[in-house]
C-alpha distance (Angstrom), angle and dihedral (degrees) to the residues before:
residue distance angle dihedral
M1 . . .
F2 3.78 . .
S3 3.75 140.2 .
Y4 3.76 109.4 -109.0
R5 3.76 113.2 -140.2
P6 3.79 107.8 165.3
P7 3.76 117.7 -160.2
S8 3.78 116.5 -99.5
E9 3.87 94.9 -146.0
P10 3.81 115.4 116.8
I11 3.77 118.9 -103.7
G12 3.74 113.2 -99.0
V13 3.82 113.8 -130.9
I14 3.82 115.0 -144.0
H15 3.77 97.0 177.8
E16 3.75 140.2 -9.6
D17 3.78 139.4 -174.6
K18 3.77 136.9 155.4
Q19 3.85 92.7 -77.2
F20 3.74 107.5 39.9
V21 3.80 145.4 -2.0
V22 3.79 128.5 -138.5
V23 3.80 116.5 -148.7
N24 3.79 141.0 176.0
K25 3.86 106.6 -119.1
P26 3.77 113.4 -147.9
A27 3.81 119.9 -131.2
G28 3.87 110.2 -98.5
L29 3.75 97.5 36.5
L30 3.81 122.3 110.6
S31 3.77 116.4 -122.7
V32 3.83 91.9 -142.2
P33 3.82 131.7 14.0
G34 3.79 120.9 -80.7
I35 3.79 126.0 -136.1
A36 3.73 97.0 -102.1
P37 3.79 117.8 78.0
E38 3.84 91.7 -121.7
K39 3.76 88.9 60.7
H40 3.83 97.3 57.1
D41 3.77 89.7 96.5
C42 3.81 103.9 92.9
L43 3.76 143.4 131.9
R44 3.82 93.1 -84.9
S45 3.79 95.0 50.2
R46 3.84 90.4 47.5
V47 3.81 92.1 49.8
K48 3.86 89.2 47.8
S49 3.82 89.4 54.5
M50 3.80 89.7 49.9
F51 3.87 92.9 47.5
P52 3.79 104.1 28.8
K53 3.80 93.4 175.5
A54 3.82 91.9 62.2
T55 3.87 114.0 121.2
G56 3.76 136.4 -173.7
P57 3.89 131.0 39.6
M58 3.82 90.8 -47.6
T59 3.81 95.8 -169.5
C60 3.82 112.1 99.6
H61 3.80 99.1 165.8
R62 3.82 138.2 -6.2
L63 3.80 142.9 -130.8
D64 3.75 122.4 -151.8
L65 3.79 117.5 -97.3
S66 3.84 89.2 -106.9
T67 3.81 98.2 45.2
S68 3.80 123.1 88.5
G69 3.75 131.4 -157.8
V70 3.75 150.8 60.8
M71 3.81 116.6 11.3
I72 3.85 127.5 164.6
V73 3.79 120.9 -148.0
A74 3.84 124.5 -164.2
L75 3.82 117.6 -132.1
D76 3.84 96.2 -160.8
A77 3.79 138.1 31.0
Q78 3.72 97.3 -109.3
T79 3.80 93.3 52.0
H80 3.80 89.3 46.7
K81 3.83 90.0 56.2
N82 3.83 93.3 47.2
L83 3.76 94.5 48.1
S84 3.85 93.6 43.4
V85 3.84 90.0 55.5
Q86 3.85 89.1 50.9
F87 3.82 90.7 55.5
E88 3.81 93.4 40.3
F89 3.83 93.0 53.0
R90 3.79 95.2 39.0
R91 3.79 96.2 -113.8
T92 3.75 89.3 138.3
Q93 3.80 127.6 80.5
K94 3.79 123.4 -142.9
R95 3.78 133.6 -169.5
Y96 3.84 125.6 -167.5
L97 3.77 132.2 -170.1
A98 3.84 118.3 -148.4
L99 3.77 142.0 169.3
L100 3.77 113.1 -139.6
E101 3.77 128.0 -160.8
G102 3.79 112.0 -101.3
H103 3.81 131.6 -4.0
L104 3.77 117.4 -55.1
E105 3.82 115.4 -132.6
H106 3.80 98.0 -143.6
D107 3.74 127.6 53.6
E108 3.77 97.4 -140.2
G109 3.80 143.1 -7.6
E110 3.76 146.9 132.5
I111 3.78 128.2 -85.9
N112 3.78 118.5 -149.8
C113 3.80 112.5 -179.2
P114 3.81 119.4 151.3
M115 3.83 110.3 -137.6
R116 3.77 143.3 -164.8
K117 3.79 139.2 168.0
D118 3.78 118.0 -73.7
M119 3.79 97.7 -125.4
E120 3.81 92.6 -164.6
L121 3.81 97.3 46.1
R122 3.74 107.7 38.2
P123 3.07 131.2 -147.7
L124 3.78 88.9 25.8
M125 3.77 123.7 101.6
L126 3.82 126.0 -145.2
V127 3.75 138.3 -158.6
D128 3.85 112.0 -108.7
F129 3.78 118.0 178.9
V130 3.83 89.5 -174.7
E131 3.81 107.5 45.1
G132 3.85 102.9 6.9
K133 3.83 124.4 118.6
P134 3.80 116.5 -113.4
S135 3.83 114.9 -93.4
Q136 3.76 125.7 177.4
T137 3.78 132.1 -174.4
Q138 3.79 131.9 175.7
Y139 3.76 118.3 -149.2
R140 3.84 135.6 -166.9
V141 3.83 126.8 -175.4
L142 3.80 112.1 -126.0
A143 3.83 97.2 177.6
R144 3.78 144.4 -13.9
E145 3.72 107.8 -136.7
S146 3.79 145.1 136.9
Y147 3.84 134.0 -90.2
R148 3.77 120.3 -170.1
D149 3.75 92.2 -15.2
R150 3.76 95.3 -50.8
A151 3.79 133.6 102.0
V152 3.83 117.4 -98.0
T153 3.83 135.5 165.2
R154 3.78 123.3 -136.2
V155 3.78 108.2 -142.4
E156 3.79 141.0 178.4
L157 3.78 113.4 -134.3
L158 3.79 122.8 -161.2
P159 3.77 112.0 -172.8
H160 3.86 117.2 -157.4
T161 3.80 91.6 -171.5
G162 3.84 132.2 35.7
R163 3.75 109.5 -133.5
T164 3.81 119.9 158.9
H165 3.83 109.2 -88.4
Q166 3.82 89.0 -1.9
L167 3.78 96.7 149.6
R168 3.69 94.4 41.1
V169 3.79 93.8 50.7
H170 3.81 94.1 42.2
A171 3.82 91.1 52.4
A172 3.85 93.6 47.4
H173 3.83 101.5 39.8
P174 3.04 126.6 137.7
Q175 3.76 85.3 36.8
V176 3.86 90.2 65.4
T177 3.80 129.4 77.0
T178 3.80 110.7 -74.9
V179 3.77 131.6 -167.2
G180 3.82 121.0 -159.0
T181 3.77 124.7 -3.5
L182 3.78 135.4 -82.6
G183 3.82 92.4 -118.6
Q184 3.79 92.2 59.4
I185 3.81 89.4 65.0
N186 3.84 110.7 29.1
A187 3.80 126.4 -30.1
D188 3.86 88.4 -145.8
E189 3.84 94.9 59.4
T190 3.72 116.4 113.7
T191 3.80 118.1 -126.4
G192 3.76 126.5 -147.2
L193 3.83 124.6 -71.3
G194 3.80 100.6 -106.2
H195 3.83 90.7 -136.5
P196 3.84 111.5 105.7
I197 3.83 119.9 -145.3
V198 3.77 111.9 -94.0
G199 3.83 111.4 -97.6
D200 3.82 95.2 16.7
E201 3.72 106.6 155.1
L202 3.82 94.2 -172.4
Y203 3.79 105.9 42.4
G204 3.86 102.2 17.5
D205 3.73 141.5 11.3
A206 3.78 121.0 -55.4
S207 3.87 95.8 177.5
N208 3.76 95.7 98.9
A209 3.79 104.3 41.6
E210 3.78 135.0 65.0
R211 3.84 94.0 -137.8
L212 3.79 144.6 -0.8
M213 3.83 105.4 -76.0
L214 3.72 96.3 -134.4
H215 3.78 123.4 112.5
A216 3.84 133.3 176.3
S217 3.81 97.8 -134.5
M218 3.77 101.9 171.7
L219 3.81 140.4 23.8
T220 3.81 128.5 -178.2
I221 3.81 122.6 -165.4
H222 3.78 139.4 157.0
H223 3.80 114.6 -107.2
P224 3.86 106.4 -105.9
E225 3.79 92.7 -132.1
T226 3.85 106.7 31.2
G227 3.83 100.2 27.5
I228 3.78 90.6 -134.7
Q229 3.71 116.4 147.6
M230 3.80 114.3 -111.4
T231 3.74 130.5 -173.7
F232 3.85 125.5 -161.1
K233 3.70 127.7 -167.7
A234 3.82 135.1 -165.8
Q235 3.75 121.1 -157.2
D236 3.75 115.2 -102.1
P237 3.82 108.5 -106.7
F238 3.84 96.7 -160.1
């Protein structure tokens, strides 16, 4: 349970054409409407009001409520289908910026933690080396710095899969619920970082940050009509 207070700031448009629009979603705004009437204000509804002639499902992918950054929204059903297939079959490329609690030991690496829903603590996800779905993320340290007088690490995250809360869980593990052991699967697999994202109310501590420090800074897709590769960026907010 939470009190939904969506930001009032206007949606920043990064790119638009007749088939889709790319926007910079602010932190605190739902990607799609919730069930309750007070949660109908969301990115999709705001884009619909900006482009009233848009048709079809529109939403091709999502960002968490607390995550900001690049999102693409289809303006017709055919474009929605094309873009959805690109996301489903991993033909897109995504880059995220995050601040993690503490200083990471290694400068780069790959996280491979299979995940599934925590059926007892929804909407949380957990790491399950027995029944979890594969999820992989590459990370690279950009800087070791401080935030509000405590050590943090600025990292680039490149997800190869798109599981719910993937980056948040990969950053926090092994501080999240885990089923099975790494050795049961492959001794060479890399576990999570053990450094939650700053401001993570689900897998860390949000008491000393004004927001979740996770931002979708770049998205690359192939144009649905021309097939030309296009990259869109949203300015880093922290």
